[in-house]
N, C-alpha and C positions, 0 to 999 in steps of 0.2 A: 289464510282462511278467507280473507276478503278478495283475494285475487281470482279464485275460481268463478264466483258469480259475475265478476267484472268481465271475464273472458267468455262466459257462456251467455250472458244477457244479450249482446248484439246478435248472436246466432239465433237464439230463441225468438227474439223480437222480429228478425227478418223472416223466420218461418211463420210466425203468427200473422204478420202483415201479408205475406204471400197467400196464406190460407184464407184470410178474411176477404181479400180481393178476389181470389180464385173461386171461392164458393159463390159470391155474389155474381161474378161473371158467368160461371157455368150454369147457375140456376136461371139467369136471364136468357141465356142462349139455348136452354133445353138440353144441355149435356149432362146434367145432374138432376136426379129426382129423389124424392123421399122414399125410403124403403117401404115396401108394401106390408110387411109384417109389423104389427103393433103400431100402425100409423098414428093412432090417436095419442100414443105416448111419445113417439120420437119427433113429431113435428113441433110441439111446444118445447121439448127438451133441446132440440137443435136451435130454435129461436132464442131460448134462454142462454144456451152456451155461446151463441154468436154475439148476443148483446153483452154477455159477461166478459168475453174475451176482448171485444171492442172497447167496452167501458174501462176494463183494467188496463188496456194498452194506452188509452187516453189519459188515465190517471197516472200511469208511469211516466208518460211524456210531460205531464203537468208537474209532477214531483221533480223530475229532472230539470225542467226549466226553472222552477222555483229555486232549487238548490244551486244552480249555476248562475242565475242572473238576478234574482230578487231577494234572496235571503241575506239578512244583515249578519246573522250568526250562522256560519256554514256547518258547524259540527252537528247541531240538532237536525238541520235540513238533510245532511248526508246520512245521518242515522235513519231518518224516515225513508229516505230513498233506498237505503240498504234493505229495509223491511219489504218494500215493494219489489226490489230486485230478487230477493231470496224466494219470494212466493210466486213470482211470475212463471217460472218453468212448471210449477204444479198446476197453475191455472191453465196454461197452454196444454199440458198433458190431459187434464180433465176435459177440456173442450175438444181436443182431438179425438178422445175416446168416444164422446157423444157423436161427433161428426162421422166417425167410422161406422157406427151402427145406424145412424139416422139417414144417411145418404147412400145411394147406389148410382153408379155411373150408367148413363143411358147407353145401351149397346147399339152400335150402328147397324142399321138394317142392310143386309147384303143386297147388292144390286142384282139385276137380272142375269141369269147365266149366259155366258158367251160361248 
């Protein structure tokens, strides 16, 4: 039962880091924009989802570092880490759902006809 989250966690963590970096990069370069429908709802929701996913990722790294390097009693630290690890795919899925509806890719403008 504990083996499945241990196998899934690195995969989901890599997906989350890729998504966090990709959204920031694409927004900065104009390749991604906020959806035009219900913009007043999706802009704060996307900012909250981004901050939540980033904060939860940092908390997961902090719990992992504490469990591996700083904890004097490893069992309670590993149990706290297991709680973070079990909830992390749900946090990622919720943030990905908000990102799906909040953003739309900028369509490239076609060049002049040749």
